[in-house]
DRENDO-1510 file (C-alpha; in Angstrom, 1 decimal, always signed):
<recs>
REC; n; res; u; v; w
REC; 1; MET; +0.0; +0.0; +0.0 .
REC; 2; ALA; +1.4; +3.4; -1.0 .
REC; 3; ARG; +2.2; +6.0; +1.7 .
REC; 4; ALA; -0.4; +8.7; +1.9 .
REC; 5; LEU; +0.8; +12.2; +1.1 .
REC; 6; ARG; +0.1; +15.4; +2.9 .
REC; 7; GLU; -0.8; +18.6; +1.0 .
REC; 8; ARG; +2.7; +19.9; +1.5 .
REC; 9; ASP; +4.0; +16.7; -0.2 .
REC; 10; VAL; +1.7; +17.4; -3.2 .
REC; 11; ALA; +2.9; +21.0; -3.3 .
REC; 12; ALA; +6.5; +19.8; -3.3 .
REC; 13; ARG; +5.8; +17.5; -6.3 .
REC; 14; LEU; +4.0; +20.3; -8.1 .
REC; 15; ARG; +6.9; +22.7; -7.5 .
REC; 16; ALA; +9.3; +20.1; -9.0 .
REC; 17; ALA; +7.0; +19.5; -11.9 .
REC; 18; CYS; +6.7; +23.2; -12.6 .
REC; 19; LYS; +10.4; +23.6; -12.5 .
REC; 20; GLU; +10.8; +20.7; -14.9 .
REC; 21; ALA; +8.2; +22.2; -17.2 .
REC; 22; GLY; +9.9; +25.6; -17.2 .
REC; 23; GLY; +7.6; +27.4; -14.8 .
REC; 24; GLN; +4.1; +27.5; -13.3 .
REC; 25; ALA; +2.5; +29.0; -16.5 .
REC; 26; LEU; +3.9; +26.3; -18.7 .
REC; 27; TRP; +3.0; +23.4; -16.3 .
REC; 28; ALA; -0.5; +24.9; -15.9 .
REC; 29; ALA; -1.0; +25.2; -19.7 .
REC; 30; GLY; +0.1; +21.6; -20.2 .
REC; 31; ALA; -2.3; +20.4; -17.5 .
REC; 32; GLY; -5.2; +22.5; -18.7 .
REC; 33; VAL; -5.5; +24.6; -15.6 .
REC; 34; SER; -5.0; +28.3; -14.9 .
REC; 35; ARG; -1.6; +29.5; -13.6 .
REC; 36; SER; -3.5; +31.4; -10.9 .
REC; 37; TYR; -5.0; +28.0; -9.6 .
REC; 38; VAL; -1.5; +26.5; -9.4 .
REC; 39; SER; -0.3; +29.6; -7.6 .
REC; 40; GLU; -3.2; +29.6; -5.2 .
REC; 41; PHE; -2.6; +26.0; -4.3 .
REC; 42; LEU; +1.2; +26.5; -3.8 .
REC; 43; ALA; +0.4; +29.5; -1.6 .
REC; 44; GLY; -1.8; +27.3; +0.6 .
REC; 45; ARG; -5.0; +29.2; -0.2 .
REC; 46; VAL; -6.9; +26.3; -1.9 .
REC; 47; SER; -6.7; +22.5; -1.8 .
REC; 48; PRO; -5.6; +20.6; -4.9 .
REC; 49; GLY; -8.4; +19.2; -7.1 .
REC; 50; ASP; -8.3; +16.5; -9.7 .
REC; 51; ALA; -7.0; +19.0; -12.3 .
REC; 52; ILE; -3.8; +19.3; -10.3 .
REC; 53; LEU; -3.7; +15.8; -8.9 .
REC; 54; PHE; -4.2; +13.7; -12.0 .
REC; 55; PRO; -1.3; +15.3; -14.0 .
REC; 56; LEU; +1.0; +14.6; -11.0 .
REC; 57; GLY; -0.2; +10.9; -11.0 .
REC; 58; LEU; -2.1; +11.3; -7.8 .
REC; 59; GLU; -5.7; +10.9; -6.7 .
REC; 60; ARG; -7.6; +11.9; -3.6 .
REC; 61; ASP; -8.2; +9.1; -1.1 .
REC; 62; VAL; -10.7; +9.7; +1.6 .
REC; 63; ARG; -10.4; +7.7; +4.8 .
REC; 64; TYR; -12.9; +7.0; +7.4 .
REC; 65; VAL; -12.1; +6.3; +11.0 .
REC; 66; PRO; -14.2; +5.3; +14.0 .
REC; 67; ARG; -15.7; +8.1; +16.0 .
REC; 68; ARG; -14.5; +8.4; +19.6 .
REC; 69; PRO; -17.3; +7.8; +22.1 .
REC; 70; ARG; -18.4; +10.7; +24.1 .
REC; 71; GLU; -19.5; +10.6; +27.7 .
REC; 72; VAL; -23.1; +11.5; +28.6 .
REC; 73; ALA; -24.7; +11.7; +32.0 .
REC; 74; LEU; -28.3; +11.5; +33.3 .
REC; 75; TYR; -29.1; +13.6; +36.4 .
REC; 76; ASP; -32.1; +13.8; +38.7 .
REC; 77; GLU; -34.0; +17.0; +39.5 .
REC; 78; HIS; -31.5; +17.6; +42.4 .
REC; 79; GLY; -28.4; +17.4; +40.1 .
REC; 80; VAL; -27.4; +14.0; +41.4 .
REC; 81; THR; -25.8; +11.8; +38.7 .
REC; 82; LEU; -27.9; +8.8; +38.0 .
REC; 83; LEU; -26.0; +7.3; +35.1 .
REC; 84; VAL; -22.9; +7.9; +33.1 .
REC; 85; ALA; -22.5; +6.2; +29.7 .
REC; 86; GLU; -20.6; +6.4; +26.4 .
REC; 87; ALA; -22.6; +7.6; +23.4 .
REC; 88; LEU; -21.5; +6.3; +20.0 .
</recs>
């Protein structure tokens, strides 16, 4: 299984690809996206979409993890705790 990348790793790959292509404008033109979109992502103002990910040979992978239980309590009219449980 491949190691998951963080956005900063994707940005590093994009910077390298832009350098190899001769700049952001040339890479963007080849990928069919605007130079401003590339610039916005590299500046951390937007997340990368498929238009940036696919030309880099990447795709988004959403993972789901179990929720952490939260504690709930039941009290009587005097504020005495009657029951404490974990809600899922």
